C-alpha angles and dihedrals in degrees: 000000000000110000088222088069091058090052091046094051091045090053090049092052095035092235134121117282089229088063090054092048092050092049091048091053092049091049089050088052090059100260117155123225096253092045093050094044093050107034106024101051091126090062100040097043090246095300110176128232095266092054092046091050090049091051090048093050096045090047089056091048091051091046089056088048093052089046091055093044090053091051092050093049090048092050092049092046094050090052092046091240100119114110133173090254092051092046089054092051091048092050090047095055109113101191140015093267093057092044092052090047091057090049097043098089091050098044115120105247142174120265107288132185090263091050090053090048091051089051087055091056098251098128091095092052089050091053090048091055092046090057088059098205107195092228095047115116106199095205091052093044090051096056098084089054095059108109126156087198091061093041095254099128100172147011089262091053088054094048091046091053091048089050090051090054092049090046091057092045089052091049091053096047108115094207091053092049092048092050091050091048089055091048093049092047093050104037114009115127124215110224122188123187131177117252111250113268092007096098099108097036094049096042094131087069093050093122089066100044090106107012132150132169139144106285094220092059100045116123115243096237090051093051091051090049092050092046091050089053089052092046090052090051098249101104135046111212131193133178110199138145123217106303094221092053089048090053092049090051088060104037095052086071093054112031112106102155139350101257141124091273091053089060088058092049091046090051091049090048092054092047091048090056097046098040105030118009103038095063093036095055093037089058091049092048092045089053091051092050092047093050091051091048091048091050089051092047092048089053088054093046091048091050090050091050092048089053091052094046094046096048110131110270120233088221130213103342134129107265136192113205126197125197103198121230137158111197098030096032134245114297111227124195131177119212130191121230090275091053095255115154109245102169144345136202143163124239131191113211100164102045124077124339088247091056090048093053090049089052091051091053093046096051093048090049092051092048091052095041096052097029092238116207101184139015120219117200123194112237095225129107112327095019095125092050090047092049090050089050094052093046090050089062089071093221119187111296092241092065108093119214108210131182108222127200102247097187109140096013091117089049090054093045090061096040127108090245091058091046090053092050097042110020094162098043131096119248090247090059093048091051091052090050089054091053091052095047091049088063092048096046117354095187097048092049100039094053087068090066127069102258092232090062094059092078103241101168147006097248098036091121093052095062128078103281098213090056090046093051091049092050093048093044087055091054092048092050092046092050095047093050093043093054099032128213138254102243093208097053106024119115124242089250096056094041090054087066094054111113110261096016120079131176098303098048090045090054091049090051093052093046092050091048091051092052102039106023127240123348111256101187144009093258090064089052 
């Protein structure tokens, strides 16, 4: 890893570069963020979880940058194009955009209009026009380049070919691209229009049928909504600054004198922006905006997940859990204080009066038989009706009736973990058990489910899934290590998040516990 990256990260976080280097070494050794933040404070200088996560993420970004730089150097070397000057430019590049700009003129590309013009021998004419000699008459200068044999039929053909070459040169100029990036970042407007004849079909995106705002100020959730509308074919979206300002950003690099040759260069510059640069820089800027919106969204999703995981647990009490349902009935399970399944039934509260009366008697009997202390109701379809039914039973006042977020319960019910726990039970029973256990101990139950399946935000499927998983896994690990676990009762899933353990050690602990009983001291562990 380049030492400059350590210094750069240290400057960003306002810490010592030695702290960054020590953290990088610990991460390379396989240390997790919670482990390093809790048990290696003496080496990191007491960096917290957020700082260590930032160091980890930035190191990964810089590693990708170094990988791309090595690939570029290798490509240039193999083609005998690498010079000392080019090496210096590559080494000076501070981000991926600058690096790609340096490489752009040397990138292997398909035949372009400029390539064809060069094949026709028009490179010299293009260079003559770029020099903008005051006494140069472009039409006269182009005459020697007219050649039917080469496919240059007229003076205008020659000038057009020269302009094509200049346009490509402009599009590959790193200073021009940098100036346009600044202009896009400062002044580009995001414009969203409805696709013709899609008004009724895309009604859910009605707010963005005729929308415009400065791109730099757009809220992340709004950008994701607009991009979703575009992806689904209902909106047409553009990100562009004022065209005249864009043209001036380019021409200031090329204008040497007001002369006939300048008019050719100006026309080539305008063509370069419209045909080559505009879409290229827009795509870059769009990617940056999307990444920013995704990072913002993932922070929100992570905060939502933390709130779910850290919800106060009911504790070890006997619980009845109900997974609402109309046509197939409500699934009812009774759990002991340790979350063990005692009994399960199905009740029908919206069918006939006779079925409802039978359900009343059954629920009351289960409450009495298992000494139920709380009722957990999944918040899915039919939850309000189910809650009203339970409250109409006039159960003892000490029995709390709680609505529980059931997102992901169906995912858990069909998972390998659920099959291991309840091999003989139906998926509906497993789902109801998950709802009840979430009330008893949200953290212990929710870690069994892929965090993405819990339902942590409206646009969670619009962000890069690998980044989302990483962000949510960080939250789960942080919560587990912040709360701690009971080694003699914790599941394999929650143990795997404990700093310094991991999936294999967690599995070994559970296996030992099953064979030998509870751990009695640290030495056994």
